[in-house]
C-alpha atoms as one frame of an Amber mdcrd trajectory, in Angstrom:
protein
  99.781  94.097 -22.904  99.447  90.983 -20.755  97.824  92.985 -17.999  95.337
  94.411 -20.437  94.409  90.950 -21.651  93.911  89.688 -18.087  91.685  92.657
 -17.254  89.541  91.966 -20.300  89.128  88.279 -19.363  88.198  89.235 -15.787
  85.514  91.586 -17.060  84.059  88.880 -19.321  84.008  86.385 -16.448  82.068
  88.806 -14.276  79.571  89.371 -17.092  79.143  85.628 -17.690  78.565  84.964
 -13.981  76.094  87.830 -13.787  74.193  86.594 -16.829  74.217  83.023 -15.436
  72.811  84.175 -12.135  70.153  86.188 -13.962  69.149  83.172 -16.031  69.004
  80.985 -12.905  66.699  83.478 -11.181  64.443  83.546 -14.230  64.253  79.752
 -14.277  63.377  79.638 -10.553  60.719  82.293 -10.992  59.146  80.391 -13.896
  59.064  77.108 -11.990  57.436  78.702  -8.961  54.889  80.390 -11.168  54.039
  77.142 -12.927  53.466  75.279  -9.670  51.288  78.080  -8.329  49.233  78.095
 -11.530  48.739  74.312 -11.325  47.272  74.379  -7.807  45.221  77.516  -8.402
  43.575  76.287 -11.632  40.538  73.899 -11.319  39.721  71.008 -13.696  43.311
  70.570 -14.837  42.745  66.899 -15.795  45.883  65.782 -14.023  45.505  62.790
 -11.697  45.559  63.719  -8.028  45.741  61.112  -5.304  42.552  61.018  -3.269
  42.617  62.589   0.131  42.300  60.014   2.886  39.312  60.669   5.156  39.543
  58.859   8.466  36.473  56.724   9.321  33.901  58.376  11.538  33.193  56.744
  14.858  30.281  57.040  17.276  28.002  58.404  14.585  24.304  57.671  15.237
  22.402  56.124  12.302  19.780  58.328  10.679  16.518  58.374  12.572  13.838
  56.056  11.154  10.406  57.594  11.380   7.698  55.266  12.705   5.174  54.190
  10.076   2.118  56.364  10.025  -1.226  54.646  10.484  -3.180  54.371   7.282
  -5.939  56.962   7.527  -9.399  55.450   7.639 -11.831  56.797   5.123 -14.639
  58.232   7.182 -18.161  59.247   6.299 -19.424  59.607   9.884 -22.930  60.783
   9.073 -23.516  57.831   6.782 -22.116  55.447   9.418 -24.482  56.841  12.048
 -27.439  56.545   9.680 -26.613  52.906   8.926 -26.355  51.933  12.589 -29.560
  53.774  13.427 -31.376  52.050  10.555 -30.568  48.686  12.151 -31.840  49.539
  15.626 -34.838  47.858  17.211 -35.794  44.564  18.784 -35.558  41.632  16.390
 -36.737  38.765  18.600 -40.201  38.786  17.125 -38.855  37.994  13.633 -36.699
  34.991  14.473 -33.050  34.242  14.074 -31.170  34.672  10.824 -28.591  31.957
  11.100 -28.117  29.819   8.011 -29.586  26.353   8.302 -32.153  27.249  10.968
 -33.722  29.797   8.655 -34.103  27.279   5.864 -36.631  25.347   7.908 -38.967
  28.351   8.038 -42.165  27.379   6.195 -42.485  30.945   4.855 -38.980  30.842
   3.395 -39.209  30.645  -0.394 -36.084  30.373  -2.542 -36.479  32.370  -5.755
 -33.195  31.918  -7.617 -29.655  30.691  -6.931 -26.613  32.018  -8.780 -23.132
  30.578  -9.078 -20.369  32.898  -7.897 -16.929  33.432  -9.396 -15.123  36.455
  -8.065 -17.354  39.480  -8.568 -19.533  37.750 -11.132 -22.803  35.844 -10.681
 -24.026  33.518 -13.410 -26.038  30.398 -14.256 -29.233  31.353 -12.397 -31.292
  28.393 -11.239 -34.940  29.388 -10.843 -37.305  27.624  -8.448 -40.950  26.922
  -9.095 -42.816  29.706  -7.335 -46.365  30.913  -7.038 -47.673  33.497  -9.447
 -47.542  36.286  -6.888 -43.764  35.787  -6.517 -42.964  35.798 -10.212 -42.288
  39.523 -10.325 -39.767  39.242  -7.486 -38.124  36.236  -9.045 -37.695  37.992
 -12.387 -36.375  41.247 -10.916 -32.813  40.635 -12.028 -31.686  44.299 -11.698
 -32.599  44.374  -7.979 -30.845  41.039  -7.412 -27.750  42.272  -9.235 -27.797
  45.558  -7.306 -27.819  43.741  -3.944 -24.936  41.561  -5.081 -23.018  44.607
  -6.328 -23.488  46.259  -2.944 -22.021  43.249  -1.157 -19.056  42.904  -3.512
 -18.534  46.668  -3.419 -18.206  46.549   0.367 -16.161  43.396   0.974 -12.739
  43.058  -0.716 -12.572  40.074  -3.092  -9.706  38.383  -1.265 -11.813  38.286
   1.906 -14.834  36.507   0.416 -13.278  33.615  -1.468 -15.326  31.122   0.558
 -18.518  32.220  -1.241 -19.554  30.042  -4.169 -23.304  30.742  -4.378 -25.646
  33.720  -4.123 -29.263  32.961  -3.298 -32.274  35.239  -3.492 -35.262  34.287
  -1.337 -38.218  35.859   0.367 -40.080  35.277   3.588 -42.227  38.355   3.190
 -41.374  41.957   4.001 -39.751  43.066   7.257 -38.627  39.658   8.390 -35.227
  38.098   7.612 -33.186  40.461   5.460 -30.122  38.323   4.765 -28.377  35.150
   5.894 -25.435  32.880   5.188 -25.076  29.111   5.255 -22.876  26.328   3.983
 -23.585  25.201   0.442 -25.533  21.928   0.121 -22.662  20.015  -1.509 -19.537
  21.428   0.143 -19.356  22.441   3.827 -16.190  24.453   3.169 -18.043  26.724
   0.718 -20.746  29.207   1.636 -23.694  31.001   0.098 -24.959  34.445   0.919
 -28.730  34.967   0.806 -30.847  38.108   0.580 -34.590  38.667   0.787 -35.648
  40.558  -2.301 -38.759  41.844  -0.542 -36.554  43.818   1.882 -34.023  45.452
  -0.419 -35.521  48.946  -0.361 -33.580  50.118   2.715 -29.994  50.241   1.494
 -28.642  51.406   4.847 -30.240  48.533   6.739 -28.993  46.185   4.034 -25.427
  47.468   4.461 -25.493  46.785   8.205 -26.941  43.319   7.672 -24.432  42.427
   4.952 -21.537  43.428   7.222 -23.108  41.339  10.003 -23.516  38.330   7.708
 -19.987  38.708   6.397 -18.780  38.453   9.998 -20.231  34.922  10.080 -18.180
  34.053   6.995 -15.101  35.599   8.593 -15.452  33.702  11.869 -17.031  30.400
  10.800 -15.142  29.586   7.604 -13.204  26.328   7.321  -9.913  27.923   8.388
 -11.463  29.086  11.663 -13.973  26.266  12.278 -13.186  23.030  10.396 -16.526
  21.653   9.179 -17.807  18.586  10.994 -18.781  16.265   8.149 -20.979  14.012
  10.305 -23.077  16.951  11.482 -23.164  18.409   7.975 -24.562  15.132   6.649
 -26.978  14.679   9.595 -28.182  18.180  10.473 -31.266  16.966  12.367 -29.503
  14.431  14.593 -29.611  16.162  17.976 -27.910  13.257  19.795 -24.994  13.379
  17.380 -24.751  17.132  17.819 -24.752  16.838  21.622 -22.004  14.218  21.463
 -19.867  16.411  19.241 -20.333  19.399  21.522 -19.357  17.350  24.592 -16.207
  16.070  22.879 -15.076  19.509  21.699 -12.599  21.286  24.047 -13.342  24.669
  22.463 -16.436  26.625  21.471 -18.699  24.598  19.175 -20.931  26.574  16.800
 -23.287  24.641  14.514 -20.589  24.048  11.918 -17.969  22.228  14.011 -15.356
  22.450  16.748 -13.559  25.792  16.520  -9.781  26.006  16.501  -8.262  27.094
  19.845  -6.862  30.342  18.428  -9.821  31.099  16.184 -11.550  34.453  16.439
 -14.766  32.950  17.772 -13.193  30.680  20.394 -11.043  33.541  21.696 -14.125
  35.762  21.824 -16.110  33.048  23.626 -13.386  32.432  26.235 -13.019  36.118
  26.949 -16.637  37.238  27.114 -19.077  34.335  27.473 -17.789  32.023  30.191
 -19.411  34.061  32.975 -22.887  33.996  31.426 -22.988  30.782  29.399 -24.689
  28.637  32.060 -27.494  31.153  32.424 -27.793  31.427  28.659 -27.939  27.626
  28.125 -31.111  27.355  30.220 -32.757  29.914  27.947 -31.422  28.423  24.730
 -32.975  25.067  25.649 -36.342  26.714  24.923 -35.383  27.668  21.368 -36.628
  24.373  19.872 -40.086  24.537  21.439 -43.108  24.901  19.194 -44.094  28.050
  21.042 -41.195  30.484  20.666 -42.659  33.264  22.798 -41.223  32.044  26.133
 -37.812  31.707  24.505 -37.825  35.251  23.137 -39.195  36.694  26.378 -36.468
  35.071  28.453 -33.792  35.948  25.932 -34.817  39.586  26.042 -34.796  39.469
  29.848 -31.291  37.985  29.657 -30.233  40.902  27.480 -31.723  43.442  29.873
 -29.930  41.835  32.821 -26.598  42.117  30.978 -27.255  45.157  28.825 -23.774
  46.573  29.404 -22.308  43.449  27.741 -24.070  43.568  24.356 -24.175  46.081
  21.514 -27.911  45.425  21.094 -30.562  42.860  22.027 -29.960  40.581  19.053
 -26.344  40.120  20.093 -27.577  38.182  23.144 -28.923  35.380  20.922 -25.700
  33.340  21.111 -21.939  33.716  20.824 -21.943  33.605  17.035 -24.604  36.301
  16.686 -22.933  38.342  19.408 -19.661  38.297  17.501 -21.266  39.096  14.150
 -23.321  41.958  15.560 -20.333  43.336  17.439 -18.217  43.144  14.293 -20.783
  45.293  12.486 -20.486  47.901  15.241 -16.686  47.608  15.071 -16.784  48.466
  11.378 -19.536  51.078  11.419 -18.939  52.902  14.720 -16.082  55.020  16.073
 -13.556  53.282  18.294 -15.006  53.224  21.820 -13.220  54.850  24.736 -15.157
  53.220  27.601 -14.373  50.106  29.603 -17.699  48.268  29.678 -17.788  44.680
  28.436 -19.767  45.970  25.471 -16.886  48.320  24.608 -14.311  45.621  25.281
 -16.059  43.377  22.757 -15.751  46.045  20.070 -12.127  46.710  21.051 -11.471
  42.964  20.756 -11.313  43.309  16.970  -8.694  46.067  17.223  -6.300  43.451
  18.644  -6.022  41.949  15.156  -4.147  44.159  12.641  -5.669  42.273   9.716
  -9.169  43.111  10.956  -8.273  46.770  11.469  -7.051  46.831   7.876 -10.231
  45.083   6.729 -12.329  47.665   8.568 -10.417  50.449   6.850 -11.029  48.923
   3.428 -14.735  48.313   4.041 -15.215  51.905   5.209 -13.308  53.236   2.218
 -15.574  51.206  -0.056 -18.671  52.291   1.851 -17.846  55.967   1.593 -17.240
  55.563  -2.134 -20.521  53.704  -2.689 -22.492  56.086  -0.469 -25.669  53.941
  -0.625
């Protein structure tokens, strides 16, 4: 009986152990399955510590592309036409520089406008002869010439202009000019001859030329000499001022050492200035023919140094004429002094940008 009871208990123990082992295996299998499911299932919303990424060393920074040059708006055929329209000897018609022109007995002021930004207003009409009345009253033509100028030159580059004057000295003579205003030497007026406004291409060239005077002779480049401004006919005073000036002295004053015009003068005029001075001494004579003859001979002797014959007049006219070619001609590839003068303006990024803007405006206007 006892042996039977012991056998029964032994059997139960074996069963219990077997069942326990079976349950243990099931639990292990479930745990392993749960872990595998966790790592195999994305987006489980359980926080995972970030993986540490060691810092990279000796990695080159991303390449920075050089800035591309702003493309220049180009209308080459129009540019060629404008330059060609301006060709020809001009010595027979006199100089076009500001105050000197005003002494011309044939010079008749028609109307003067006040300038504010792009707008002209408050016209002041002069007393004129009956035969000039139609020109004086031709407001649309006067406005059109002004619109052409303001359409070409960006407003921020012509802030020195406070007056716009319309004059005439007859057809085919002086087309345009600039000069200091009568009451403020730091402000300027631009002047156009209404009798010569028919040729828009020639007018464009001349306006760019005249703007170059404003660019290179304004008060920031050439501080106005008040004594000379108040005594424009005092030759002794002028000679004294020129002698005391260590830099180039145009009519307006002693130029700053780093000004455009003084740099241009030092680079291109020192070798010829003594020869030129002997000719320029004739410019005040009553008979102008010897002066123009010798000036033209001077140009022919140094033809590889000037863009055209008018550029040989003086440093200021040389720079203004060359600036017009800089704006309206392709960049030269030669090495003559003439080409070097045009390339001079490419040394100044602000002038290259100005050229680009003027050409963009020109191509849009298409006069």
